[in-house]
C-alpha positions as CSV (number, residue, x, y, z in Angstrom):
1,X,27.2,-13.4,99.2
2,X,26.6,-16.9,98.3
3,X,27.0,-17.5,94.4
4,X,23.5,-19.1,93.2
5,X,23.5,-20.9,89.5
6,X,21.6,-18.7,87.0
7,X,21.7,-15.6,89.0
8,X,24.4,-12.8,87.9
9,X,24.3,-9.9,90.2
10,X,26.5,-6.6,88.4
11,X,27.3,-3.8,90.3
12,X,29.0,-0.4,89.8
13,X,32.9,0.6,90.4
14,X,30.9,2.0,94.4
15,X,29.6,-1.7,94.7
16,X,26.1,-0.5,94.3
17,X,24.0,-3.2,92.4
18,X,23.3,-1.8,88.6
19,X,21.6,-4.8,87.4
20,X,20.7,-8.2,87.9
21,X,20.3,-10.8,84.8
22,X,18.2,-14.0,86.0
23,X,18.1,-17.4,83.5
24,X,14.3,-17.7,83.3
25,X,14.2,-21.3,82.5
26,X,15.8,-21.9,86.0
27,X,14.1,-19.2,87.8
28,X,10.6,-19.7,85.8
29,X,8.6,-20.0,89.0
30,X,10.2,-17.1,90.5
31,X,10.3,-14.2,88.0
32,X,7.0,-14.9,86.2
33,X,4.9,-13.6,88.6
34,X,7.1,-10.7,88.9
35,X,7.1,-9.9,85.2
36,X,3.4,-10.1,85.2
37,X,3.1,-8.0,88.0
38,X,4.8,-5.1,86.5
39,X,3.1,-5.7,82.9
40,X,6.5,-6.8,81.3
41,X,4.8,-9.6,80.2
42,X,1.3,-11.2,79.3
43,X,-0.8,-13.8,79.0
44,X,-1.2,-14.4,75.4
45,X,-4.9,-15.2,73.5
46,X,-3.9,-19.2,73.1
47,X,-3.4,-19.3,77.1
48,X,-6.1,-17.4,77.8
49,X,-8.3,-19.7,75.6
50,X,-6.4,-22.9,76.6
51,X,-7.0,-22.4,80.7
52,X,-10.7,-21.9,79.7
53,X,-11.6,-24.9,77.5
54,X,-13.3,-27.8,78.5
55,X,-11.7,-30.5,80.1
56,X,-11.6,-34.4,78.7
57,X,-14.8,-35.2,80.7
58,X,-15.9,-32.6,79.5
59,X,-15.5,-33.3,75.9
60,X,-16.4,-36.9,76.5
61,X,-19.8,-36.1,77.7
62,X,-20.4,-33.8,74.6
63,X,-19.5,-36.3,72.4
64,X,-21.5,-38.4,73.9
65,X,-24.6,-36.2,73.8
66,X,-24.4,-35.5,70.1
67,X,-24.1,-39.5,69.1
68,X,-27.2,-39.9,71.4
69,X,-28.8,-36.8,69.6
70,X,-27.9,-38.0,66.0
71,X,-30.8,-39.8,64.0
72,X,-29.2,-42.8,62.8
73,X,-30.3,-44.4,59.8
74,X,-32.8,-47.6,60.5
């Protein structure tokens, strides 16, 4: 069996796989979806808000519209 960096397989005396230790930093792209699908981790509130937030262009347009509506003293 090939050795893969960041993955350690623990076996019983009979040779059956007992557990697998995976380095999350090295294999995050593979492990993250699995952990989310089984409910082991959930997206926190900050991540949800960040994902649903305005883009840079939307923010710029919002500021420009606000400035245009402002009643500037003459």
